C-alpha positions as CSV (number, residue, x, y, z in Angstrom):
1,M,138.5,220.2,154.6
2,T,134.7,220.2,155.0
3,V,132.1,220.0,152.2
4,D,128.7,221.6,151.8
5,P,126.4,219.8,154.1
6,A,123.7,219.9,151.5
7,S,125.8,217.9,149.2
8,V,125.6,214.8,151.5
9,G,122.1,215.3,152.7
10,F,122.3,217.7,155.7
11,S,120.6,220.8,156.3
12,A,123.4,223.4,156.9
13,S,121.3,225.6,159.0
14,R,120.1,222.7,161.2
15,L,123.5,221.3,161.5
16,R,124.6,224.5,163.2
17,R,122.6,223.4,166.1
18,I,125.7,221.4,167.2
19,D,127.3,224.8,167.8
20,D,124.3,225.8,169.9
21,A,124.3,222.6,171.8
22,V,127.9,222.8,172.8
23,A,127.8,226.5,173.5
24,R,125.2,226.2,176.0
25,W,127.5,224.0,178.1
26,V,130.6,226.2,177.6
27,D,128.9,229.6,178.0
28,S,127.3,228.5,181.3
29,E,130.8,227.4,182.6
30,R,129.9,223.8,182.8
31,L,132.3,222.6,180.2
32,A,135.7,224.0,179.4
33,G,135.9,223.1,175.8
34,A,135.3,220.4,173.2
35,I,136.0,219.4,169.6
36,T,133.4,217.9,167.4
37,L,133.3,216.3,164.0
38,V,130.6,214.9,161.7
39,A,131.1,213.1,158.4
40,R,128.7,211.5,156.0
41,H,129.4,209.4,152.7
42,G,133.1,209.8,153.5
43,H,133.1,213.7,153.6
44,V,133.5,215.7,156.6
45,V,130.6,218.3,157.0
46,H,131.3,219.7,160.4
47,R,134.5,220.1,162.5
48,Q,134.7,222.6,165.1
49,A,136.6,223.5,168.3
50,Y,135.0,225.3,171.2
51,G,136.0,226.9,174.4
52,M,139.3,226.3,176.3
53,A,141.9,223.4,176.3
54,E,143.4,225.1,179.3
55,I,141.4,227.9,181.0
56,E,144.3,229.0,183.4
57,T,146.6,229.9,180.5
58,G,143.8,230.9,178.0
59,R,144.8,228.2,175.6
60,P,141.8,227.5,173.3
61,M,140.7,224.1,172.0
62,Q,141.9,223.6,168.5
63,R,141.8,221.0,165.8
64,D,145.1,219.6,166.7
65,T,144.5,219.6,170.6
66,I,145.5,216.2,172.1
67,V,143.0,214.7,174.5
68,R,142.8,211.8,176.8
69,I,140.2,209.4,175.1
70,Y,140.4,206.9,178.1
71,S,137.9,204.1,177.3
72,M,137.6,205.2,173.6
73,S,140.9,203.2,173.6
74,K,139.0,200.1,173.8
75,P,137.7,200.0,170.3
76,I,141.2,200.6,168.9
77,T,142.6,197.7,171.0
78,A,139.7,195.6,169.8
79,V,140.5,196.3,166.2
80,T,144.2,195.6,166.8
81,A,143.2,192.1,168.3
82,L,140.9,191.4,165.3
83,T,143.7,191.9,162.9
84,L,145.1,188.6,164.4
85,Y,141.7,187.0,164.1
86,D,141.8,187.8,160.4
87,E,145.2,186.1,160.3
88,G,143.7,182.9,161.7
89,L,145.7,183.1,165.0
90,Y,142.7,182.4,167.2
91,Q,139.0,181.8,167.2
92,L,136.7,183.8,169.5
93,D,135.7,180.8,171.7
94,D,139.3,179.6,172.3
95,P,140.0,179.3,176.0
96,L,142.0,182.3,177.1
97,A,144.4,180.0,179.2
98,E,145.8,178.5,175.9
99,C,147.5,181.8,175.4
100,I,147.7,183.3,179.1
101,P,147.9,180.3,181.4
102,S,147.5,182.3,184.6
103,F,143.7,182.5,183.9
104,A,143.2,178.8,183.9
105,D,142.6,178.4,187.4
106,A,140.9,181.8,188.3
107,P,137.8,180.8,190.4
108,A,134.5,182.4,190.1
109,A,132.7,184.2,193.1
110,I,129.2,182.7,193.3
111,K,126.5,183.8,195.7
112,S,125.2,181.0,197.9
113,D,122.9,180.5,200.8
114,T,125.6,180.9,203.2
115,G,127.4,183.8,201.6
116,W,129.9,183.7,198.7
117,D,131.7,180.7,197.4
118,L,134.8,180.6,195.1
119,V,134.2,177.7,192.6
120,P,136.0,176.5,189.6
121,Q,135.0,177.9,186.1
122,A,132.1,175.9,184.8
123,K,133.2,176.7,181.3
124,P,136.6,178.1,180.3
125,L,137.1,181.8,180.0
126,T,137.4,182.5,176.2
127,I,138.7,185.3,174.1
128,R,135.0,186.3,173.2
129,H,134.5,187.0,176.9
130,L,137.2,189.5,176.9
131,F,135.8,191.4,173.9
132,T,132.4,191.4,175.3
133,H,133.1,192.2,179.0
134,T,131.5,188.8,180.1
135,S,134.8,187.5,181.3
136,G,134.2,188.3,185.1
137,I,137.3,190.5,185.0
138,M,136.3,193.7,186.8
139,Y,137.6,197.1,187.8
140,P,138.2,197.6,191.5
141,S,135.1,198.4,193.4
142,E,133.6,198.9,196.9
143,D,131.3,195.9,196.3
144,D,130.9,193.5,199.2
145,T,132.1,190.4,197.3
146,P,135.2,188.3,197.4
147,A,136.2,189.4,193.9
148,A,136.0,193.1,194.8
149,A,137.8,192.5,198.0
150,A,140.7,190.6,196.2
151,Y,141.0,193.4,193.7
152,R,141.2,196.1,196.3
153,Q,143.9,194.2,198.2
154,A,145.9,193.3,195.1
155,F,146.0,196.9,193.8
156,A,146.4,198.7,197.0
157,Q,150.1,198.1,197.2
158,Y,151.3,199.7,193.9
159,R,150.4,201.8,191.0
160,D,149.1,199.7,188.1
161,S,151.0,202.0,185.7
162,D,154.2,200.8,187.1
163,L,153.6,197.3,185.9
164,T,154.3,195.8,182.5
165,L,151.2,194.4,180.7
166,E,152.5,190.9,181.3
167,A,152.8,191.5,185.1
168,F,149.5,193.2,185.2
169,T,147.6,190.4,183.6
170,Q,149.5,187.8,185.8
171,I,148.0,189.5,188.8
172,L,144.6,189.7,187.3
173,G,144.7,185.9,186.5
174,S,145.3,185.2,190.1
175,L,142.2,187.0,191.3
176,P,138.6,185.7,191.5
177,L,136.3,186.4,188.6
178,A,133.1,188.4,189.5
179,F,130.8,185.6,188.0
180,Q,131.1,182.5,185.9
181,P,132.4,183.4,182.4
182,G,129.8,184.2,179.9
183,T,127.0,184.6,182.4
184,D,126.9,188.4,183.0
185,W,128.3,191.7,181.9
186,R,130.8,193.6,183.9
187,Y,133.0,196.6,182.9
188,G,136.6,196.0,183.8
189,W,140.0,195.2,182.5
190,S,139.0,192.7,180.0
191,I,140.3,194.8,177.0
192,D,143.7,195.4,178.7
193,V,144.0,191.6,178.9
194,L,143.2,191.5,175.1
195,G,146.2,193.9,174.8
196,R,148.4,191.2,176.5
197,L,146.8,188.6,174.1
198,V,148.2,190.6,171.2
199,E,151.6,190.6,172.8
200,V,151.6,186.8,173.2
201,L,150.3,186.1,169.6
202,T,152.7,188.6,167.9
203,G,155.7,188.5,170.2
204,Q,155.7,192.2,170.1
205,P,155.1,194.9,172.8
206,F,151.5,195.8,172.6
207,D,152.0,199.5,171.6
208,V,154.3,198.4,168.8
209,A,151.8,196.0,167.4
210,M,149.0,198.5,167.6
211,K,151.2,201.1,165.7
212,E,152.2,198.6,163.0
213,R,148.7,197.2,162.5
214,V,146.3,200.2,163.1
215,L,147.8,203.6,163.9
216,E,150.5,204.0,161.3
217,P,148.5,202.5,158.3
218,L,145.7,204.9,159.1
219,G,148.1,207.9,159.6
220,M,147.0,208.4,163.3
221,V,150.2,210.3,164.1
222,D,149.1,211.8,167.3
223,T,147.5,208.7,169.0
224,D,149.8,207.0,171.5
225,F,150.1,206.0,175.2
226,W,151.9,209.2,176.1
227,V,152.5,212.7,174.8
228,P,156.1,213.4,173.8
229,P,157.8,216.6,174.8
230,E,157.5,218.3,171.4
231,K,153.7,217.8,171.6
232,A,153.2,218.6,175.2
233,G,151.9,222.1,174.6
234,R,148.9,220.6,172.7
235,L,147.6,218.4,175.6
236,A,144.3,219.7,177.1
237,A,143.6,219.8,180.8
238,V,140.8,217.8,182.4
239,Y,138.0,219.7,184.2
240,G,135.1,218.9,186.5
241,P,132.3,220.6,188.2
242,V,132.9,222.7,191.3
243,E,129.8,221.1,192.8
244,E,130.3,217.6,193.8
245,G,127.9,214.7,193.3
246,P,125.3,214.0,190.7
247,Q,122.6,216.5,189.9
248,P,119.0,216.0,188.8
249,E,118.4,216.1,185.0
250,R,116.6,219.5,185.2
251,Q,119.4,221.1,187.1
252,R,122.0,219.7,184.8
253,R,120.5,221.1,181.8
254,E,119.9,224.7,183.4
255,A,122.0,227.3,181.6
256,R,123.4,228.8,184.8
257,P,127.0,229.4,185.6
258,Q,128.4,226.5,187.7
259,G,132.2,226.9,187.6
260,L,134.9,224.3,186.9
261,R,137.9,222.9,188.8
262,V,141.0,221.2,187.5
263,I,141.0,217.5,187.6
264,E,144.2,217.0,185.9
265,P,146.3,219.9,184.5
266,S,148.2,219.5,181.3
267,A,151.5,220.5,182.9
268,G,152.6,217.6,185.1
269,S,150.1,215.2,183.6
270,P,151.2,211.5,183.9
271,Y,150.5,211.3,180.1
272,L,153.7,213.5,179.6
273,C,155.8,210.5,180.7
274,E,156.0,207.2,179.0
275,R,154.7,204.6,181.4
276,A,155.3,200.8,181.6
277,L,151.7,199.7,181.4
278,K,150.2,200.2,178.0
279,S,146.5,200.1,178.9
280,G,144.6,199.1,175.9
281,G,141.4,199.7,178.0
282,G,142.0,203.4,178.7
283,G,145.5,204.6,178.1
284,L,145.6,206.4,174.8
285,V,145.5,210.0,173.9
286,S,144.4,211.2,170.4
287,T,143.1,214.1,168.3
288,I,139.7,214.6,166.4
289,D,141.4,214.0,163.0
290,D,143.2,210.8,164.2
291,Y,140.1,209.4,165.7
292,Y,138.1,210.3,162.6
293,R,140.5,208.2,160.5
294,F,139.7,205.2,162.8
295,A,135.9,205.8,162.9
296,Q,135.8,206.2,159.1
297,M,137.8,203.0,158.6
298,L,135.1,201.2,160.5
299,L,132.4,202.8,158.6
300,N,134.1,201.8,155.3
301,K,134.0,198.1,156.5
302,G,137.7,198.0,157.4
303,T,139.5,200.2,154.9
304,Y,140.6,203.8,154.7
305,M,142.5,205.7,152.1
306,G,143.6,202.5,150.4
307,Q,144.7,200.8,153.6
308,R,142.8,197.6,154.5
309,I,143.0,197.1,158.4
310,L,140.2,194.5,158.9
311,G,138.1,192.4,156.6
312,R,134.6,193.5,155.7
313,K,133.0,190.6,157.4
314,T,135.2,191.0,160.4
315,V,133.8,194.6,161.0
316,E,130.3,193.3,160.6
317,L,131.1,190.7,163.3
318,M,132.5,193.3,165.5
319,A,129.4,195.5,165.1
320,S,127.0,192.7,165.9
321,N,125.4,192.0,169.3
322,H,127.0,189.1,171.0
323,L,125.0,189.1,174.2
324,P,122.0,186.8,174.7
325,A,118.5,188.3,175.1
326,A,118.4,187.3,178.8
327,M,121.6,189.5,179.5
328,L,119.9,192.6,178.2
329,P,119.9,195.4,179.2
330,F,123.5,194.7,180.0
331,N,123.8,197.5,182.6
332,D,121.8,200.4,183.9
333,W,123.9,203.3,182.3
334,P,121.4,205.6,180.5
335,T,123.6,205.7,177.4
336,C,123.3,201.9,176.9
337,A,119.5,201.6,177.1
338,G,118.3,199.7,173.9
339,H,121.7,198.4,173.2
340,G,123.6,195.2,173.0
341,F,127.3,194.7,173.0
342,G,129.6,193.6,170.2
343,L,133.4,193.1,170.1
344,G,134.6,196.2,172.1
345,V,131.6,198.4,171.2
346,R,127.9,198.8,172.1
347,V,125.4,198.2,169.4
348,L,122.1,199.9,169.1
349,L,119.3,197.3,168.9
350,D,116.2,199.2,169.6
351,V,116.0,203.1,168.9
352,A,112.7,203.6,170.9
353,Q,114.2,201.8,174.0
354,S,117.3,204.0,173.7
355,G,115.1,207.1,174.0
356,R,117.5,208.9,171.6
357,L,117.7,209.5,167.8
358,G,119.7,206.9,166.0
359,S,119.6,203.8,163.8
360,E,119.5,200.2,164.5
361,G,123.0,198.8,164.0
362,A,124.8,202.0,165.0
363,Y,127.7,201.4,167.3
364,G,130.4,203.0,169.2
365,W,131.8,203.8,172.7
366,D,132.7,206.5,175.1
367,G,135.4,207.6,177.6
368,A,135.7,208.8,181.3
369,A,136.3,212.4,180.1
370,S,132.9,212.6,178.4
371,T,134.3,211.7,174.9
372,Y,132.1,209.7,172.6
373,F,132.0,208.4,169.0
374,W,129.7,206.4,166.9
375,V,129.4,204.8,163.5
376,D,125.9,204.6,161.8
377,P,126.1,202.3,158.8
378,K,122.5,202.9,157.8
379,E,123.0,206.6,157.5
380,D,126.6,206.2,156.4
381,L,127.7,208.6,159.0
382,T,130.2,208.9,161.9
383,A,130.4,211.6,164.6
384,I,132.8,212.3,167.3
385,I,132.9,214.6,170.4
386,L,136.0,215.2,172.5
387,P,135.5,217.1,175.7
388,Q,137.8,216.7,178.7
389,H,135.2,216.7,181.5
390,M,135.0,214.4,184.5
391,P,132.9,212.6,185.5
392,C,131.1,211.6,182.4
393,T,128.1,210.2,184.3
394,G,125.2,212.7,184.6
395,F,126.9,215.0,181.8
396,P,124.8,214.5,178.7
397,V,126.7,216.9,176.4
398,A,127.4,214.1,173.9
399,Q,123.8,213.1,173.7
400,D,122.9,216.7,173.0
401,V,125.3,216.6,170.1
402,A,123.9,213.3,168.8
403,V,120.4,214.9,168.6
404,A,121.8,217.9,166.8
405,V,123.5,215.7,164.3
406,Y,120.5,213.5,163.5
407,Q,117.8,216.2,163.4
408,A,119.8,217.9,160.6
409,L,119.5,215.0,158.2
410,E,117.3,215.7,155.1
411,D,118.1,212.9,152.7
């Protein structure tokens, strides 16, 4: 149920610019479909589905369409791990090897005058380093470094989804770190390792712990690491542009037909089968209503519908910047300009430097299929957009929606 936007300080007519923003992408055949939601002061003021969940069958996007949220899994994993922090089971700066010994001897790859050297950790890899992506644990890349080469070799011989989380992290612990822990920021499998930490500390499979601690208390009934048969007809397909490669900003925003190709159909999707690896870094599917419950819990400082998930001060710690000034900007992604990084989320530090409307202290994260959510404590609002479009780089539909949300505020 949505409320009158004016009752929570929005202009109803200006809020409809969200529809215009998404329609430009859908009508020009650059986006198959999306679902959007905006809430303020605990009330939903906008929730809309656009376009198609599956073009080939004419199935439209709907409120209950299930989508792959990819890296928007990371904040949910971070919250799951922080419930254990609230219970006093670890401190952020505890060495990771105390719980997962395989990381004790992981060397760091350091550039030297003669090339690259593998050296012992100067300071132990900690749990905080996992939350903040400063661990040196990376995703496989084509970089010309010992760490990248070791990752390519290690994961060339099997599919990571065939591994258990325990076996997966055992392999990661045997590989070199991209740098000395705590000295740089590198996107990677750090949050997946955090999922293994949850298993070690609870004695439960990671997905079971996540369900008991976060998903079930919040009523997130459609969020899981796979889509069971009775829900398979609700899974959206993933699309991408027919044209390959990045396009200049001007060309990307031109309202001209482009055409789409299927990246992953809904039928035959690997998400229709339960896989051994429960990837807390990118393995969840969800719906707009489910993710709203999670986002509103964060906005409410850890509680939703009478269910306390995290302590108020724990949410504040999660949404604080944990990176030193010398490490900023932490990467060159346009969406991260003006931001620091908290515990599993980026945090807006400088609105002007970000080049976008927003508030200092707003935080959130996105996913590989162009999904995005953020929480703005100053404006007491949260917003979510769930397309299924890859790649997300050079595809600013979420930023267009964010502008449409903020320009509609009146009070």
